[in-house]
N, C-alpha and C positions, 0 to 999 in steps of 0.2 A: 358697333352696332350703335343705330342711330338713337338718340336721344328720345325720338319722336316713339319709340317700340313702348306698346302698351302693355308692359308687363309687371308684376310687382317678384320683388324676393325678399325675404324676412333671411336674414343671415345668423344664425345665435351661436356665440360662441359661450359655451358652459367652461367656465376659468377652468383648467385643472381637473377634467372631466375622466381622461384615461386611468387606468389602476390595472391592477394586477391580481388574480385569485389570493384571499385572504382569508386565514384559518376562523378568524372572527365570524367568517358570514361562511361557516361549511364551506372553504374553497372555491367558494365566485369573487367575483368585483362586486362593489356598490352596485353599478348599472346593473349586473345580473340579479344581484338580489333586490334591488328596488320592483316596485310595483309602479310601473309607468304605462297606464292604459291610453293616455293620450299621443304619448309620442312613439308608444307600438301599434297606433293605429295608423300615424304615421308613415312608419317603417313597412308597415305590410302594403303600403301603398305607392313605395319609392324605392329608392336603388340603394347601397349600401356600398363604402369602400373605406379604407383608412389613410390619416395622414401621416407624414414627417413634416412637423412646423418647419421647421428650421433646417435640419442636415441630419443625417446617420451620423449617432454619436456624440451629440451636440444637448446639452441638458438645458433648455433655452428658459431663460426668464421672459414675462409675459410681453414687456415691450416690443423686442424683436421679433417673438415671435406672433403677436397679431400683426403688426406689421407685415410679416411672411404671409397670415393669413387673409391678409389685404391685396392681396399681389406684390407688395414691395419684396425685393429680393437683394439682401446687400453682399453677397459671397462678393470678392474681389475689390468691394467699394468700402470705403469709410462711414461707419458708423458712427452716430453722433453720441451714440451712450444715455442710459436710462435719467441720469441726472438731468441731464438738456429735456428730456421729453417731459419729466414732470415737472421742471422748472414753467416750463412752456404751459402746461395744461394746468399750474399754480397761479398763473399771471403775475408771475414774478419779475420785476425788472432785470431784464440783462441784456448783455452784448458782448460781443467775441472778444475773446480774450478775459472775459469772467470763469470760473471755474466752477462748476453745479456737480452737486453728488446729491445720490439717494442714501438719505440715511434712514436706521433704525432704532428706535428708544430699546435699549437689551439691559440685562442687569448681569451684574457682577458677582463673583463671591471670589475675593483677590483679584488674580490675574482672569481666571477661568469664567467665561460667558456660560453663564447658568439658563439663561431664557433669553434669544434673541428676541423677542418681541414683548418683554417686561410684562407677560401675563394677558399680552391681546387684552386688557381691560382699561385702559387710559384714555380718562375723559378729553374732550377738547379743551378745558379752562387748566386741567392741570400741564397739557404738553404747552399751551398759548404762556404759561406763567414760568415752565422752565425755558424756551426760548427766550422770551423776551429777558429773561436773567441773564442768561449766557451773552446773549449780544450785548447787554450793557456792562458784562463785568470780564471777558476776558478782555484783556489786553495783549497784541500782539508783541511782541521783541520788535519788530518792525512797522512803526507807525501809520507807513503806507498802505496797512493791509488793515479790510475790514469784512465781517462777518453778517449775514443775512440768513436768521434760520427761521423757515418756515413750517409748521406743523399742518399736515396735512387728514388723515382721518387715522384714529387708533393711534398706533406704535410707529407710525410711516410719517415721516422728518424729510425738506428739502434744505439742502447746505447750497449759500452760494460766498465764495469767497471774491473779493475784487482788491486786485493792487493797482493803487492811483497813477502809476509808472509805468509799469511792466502788465507783458500777455502772462496769465498763466496755462499750464499743457494739462491736457487730459491723461499726458503719457505716465501714469501713477499708478499704482497697485491701491487695490483696497487692503481698508482695515477689517472689514467684514470677512472672517476666515468663510463662509460656509460660501462666495460666489466667485470667482475669478473670471479672467477675460479671454477670448479668444481671437484675434483678429478684429480688436474693438468692442465686442459682441459680450453681455456679460451671460455668463454661464453658470448654473448651478453645480455646486462640487457635492458629490453622495459619498467620499471616501476620506472624509476629515476626522480623524481620530479624535483630538484636542482640538476644542471650541476657546482659542483664548486668542487676544485680539493680534490682531498684524501691524508692524509697523510699512508706513507705506513705504514703497521704493520708486523712484523714477524709473522709469523702462529707457529712457537714454541718456548719454551723459551730456543734453542740452542744461544751459542754464537756467530755463523754464521749467522745467519739468523735476530739476533739483529744489528748487524754490517749492515748487506745488506740493511734491510730496514733504518737503519741511513745515509747512501750514500744515497742510492736514495733521501731521504728528503733534506739530505743539498743541492747534486746535484740541485733539484728543485727550491729548495730557493733562492741560488745565480744563477741559469742560470735567474730565473724570474727579480731581481735586476739589473743584466747585460743588459737584453734584452731591457728595457725600453728604453733607449735613445738611441740605437745602429742604426747608420746609415741608415741599412735597413729598419729597420722599421720606421724610421722618413719619408724615402722616399714612402713608401708604405704608409703611411697614408696621405700624401702631394698630394697622387693620388688616392686618396680615396678606397684604400685595404686597408685589414684587417692586424693588425700587428703580428708577429710570437713571441708572449707573453711569451710562455712556451713549454717547451715537455712533455706531457702528457705520461707515461709510463705503460706497462703493460706486461703480458706475462712472466715472467723472468724464465730463466732456466741457469742450470751450468754444463751442461757436453754433449756430440754428441751423439746422440742416434744411436746404430746400429741393423738395421732389416735386416729381410732376402731380398735379391734381388729380385727385382719382376721377372726377368726372368725365376729364379729359382721356386720362388713360383708357377708359372703357367704354365712353362715348354713352355713358348714361348719368343720371341723377343718383345721388346717393345719402343718404344721411346716417345717425345714427343716435342710439339711445342708451349712453354710459356711465358712469358713477367716481370713477378714480381719476385722480391727477394724470394717471400714465398713459390711460386712454384719450380723455380729455386732451392731453398734449398729441397724440396721434392723432384725431379728430382735426386738430389744429395745424397741424404740420400738412396733411395732406387735402385739406381743404372740403371735408366735409361737412355738410351740414349739421349742426348740434343740438340735441337737446338733452336732458338730464333727468334723473329721477328726482324723488321725494326725497325717497327711503332704499336704502341698496337693498333692501332685502323685502318690500313690499311687491313680491312676484306679482301679486294681483293685480297692481296699478299699473306695472309694466305692461302685462298681456294687455290691458284697457289701451294703454297711451300706444303702444306701437302696432296696435288695429289701427289707429287712427292716423297715424305718421306715416303709415304704408300708403294711403290712399293716394298720397303726393310725390312720392319718390317711386322710384322703380326698385330700388333696391335697400333697404334698411338695415343695419349693421346693430345688434344688440351683444353689450355683453356680461354677463352675469355670475357674480363671482362667487358665489357661497362654496362650489365642492372643493375649490383648492384648498379653504384653509382647515377643512377635515380631514384633508391628504396630509398638510402639513401636522396638524395635532396627530396624524396618527390613527384617527378617530371611525374606522370604518363603516360602524353602526351609523354614526352621525351623519357619514357623507351619503349613506345610503339613504338614511330620512331629507335631509336635505333634496337630494334628487328626483323624492317622490311630491316634496312640498312644491318643487320647479312645475312639474309634469302637472300636477294637480291645481297649481293657482295661475303658473304665465301661462305655459302652454293650455289647458284648460279656459282660460278666460281670453286667450288670442284667440284661439279656433272656435267660440261662439262669436265674438265682437267683430271680426274680420267679415266684411264684405264684399271686397272683390276679388277674382280668381288670383291666384297665388301658388309661388314655390315656396318650400319652407328647406333651408339649408342646416342643419344642426353640425356643430361639430365642439371642439375646443381650440383653445390657444397652446396647452402641452397638457402631459399626461402630470400628474400626483399622486403617485402609488401609495397608500397609506402607511405599507411595510417599509418603505422607504423616507417618507416624513420630507420629501423633497421632489421639486422637479425631475423628471426623466427623460429622457430620449424613447421611451415607449411609444410606440405607435395610437394615435387619438383617433376613435369613430367619427364617421363623415357620413351622414344621412341628406340623401336629396329626395325629394317627395311633394305631389303635388302637381298644378296643372300640365298634365301633359307626358309628365315623367312615367317612365313604365314600368313596372313592379318588376325586381329579380329575383323575386321570392324570399326576400328576406322578411323574417317576424318582429325582431326587435334592438334595438337602438344599443347594441352590447360590442365589447369587443372582438368575441368570437364571432358576432354575425359578420362586424365590419371585416375582420381577417376573409372571408369566401366571399365578399360582395363582388357585383358583378364591372364595380367602379374600379378595382383593384388599389393600389398604394399611390398618393397623390404627394407631390412637395407643395407645402403650405402655400406657395405663391402661384399654384396651376389652380387651386382650386373655385375662384370666380370666374376666372377665364372658362372653367371646364364647364361650369354651370351653363355661362352666357352658350356657350356652344350648343350643350343640350336642349336650351328653349329656342336657339335659332334654327336648330335641326327640326326639333318639333313642329315650328311653325312655319316651316316649309312644305311638310308633308299634306 
């Protein structure tokens, strides 16, 4: 498509939106149980379908899922890993041969993990204090090794290891038992019985990967010991909060990816309104103009902001985090309520504020069913509605309407190109 095409697409990914029937909602999914008049009005004017974001049988993490939903398919290609994406999103100094990993503060009871997110209530000052303390006090057996630990949001942490004389390798396994790797892509495990910290192992026999696994295991062992009696944790325990006992590590990467810029890929102008380091990193990697929210859950302000941004771009991608966290917590009622807030405040405000003819595309990066408490490979609803898009009779943005919509089932990497083709076809009529 030509960059001079005068069209506007709002592309909303609701994190973890897909779900399964839940007994707490009388056998409905959170989308089916939620009151969503604004999204319903879009559904009645548009077409429904469903998406497999990464591939059948793959329960993807958000990073690889978002890349696919933006048109970047890594099947048969090397994927950089979430650690790299979040390092870039956090602005941490990184050079090829360093080792980047995503981390979670978690709570241990002896060797068992009792909470992978340490209560989800970690404040920035606590995280910053702990990270600085570990950086200053972990002494590696090899003095040429250094570590940079950067807290991002809540329980989330970015780790960078550097060896001053050797390159490190991404070919190591995770210490976080909830996630594995498939051809370099991080995937959620849904069949973990015992949540215990894993030893990182080299995935080949190279000196570099053996060294990298050794560094990760030494960091894990020494940080557990240092954190046991740290004042921040003692204070959390005294306030009936879960201590930050360990940083679980996953998705190693050792080189910055170079991808075709998204504007060049589609021949359009694009931007995004995002919050999390992983989404910021993706935007930087593919060259999207970047806007960030003041508050992650201020849906009303997001709706106002994106209506303004849309005046200047062909496509604006918005990532909304809320539903995923309720899915991970198994809170179906909370997920339903969160969907209602997004409908009322984000979509309600956007539809009031937008001034130009537009197409709204709503989907998600992956499903996070409350009964599974983890990401899954279940299909994600897809809605395409607005300027010139003909209705297929759909009534609501739900999994059941999606399964019988006229768009059918798409791969995540096909969504934007399909929408652009629909708009192009409509303009020719």
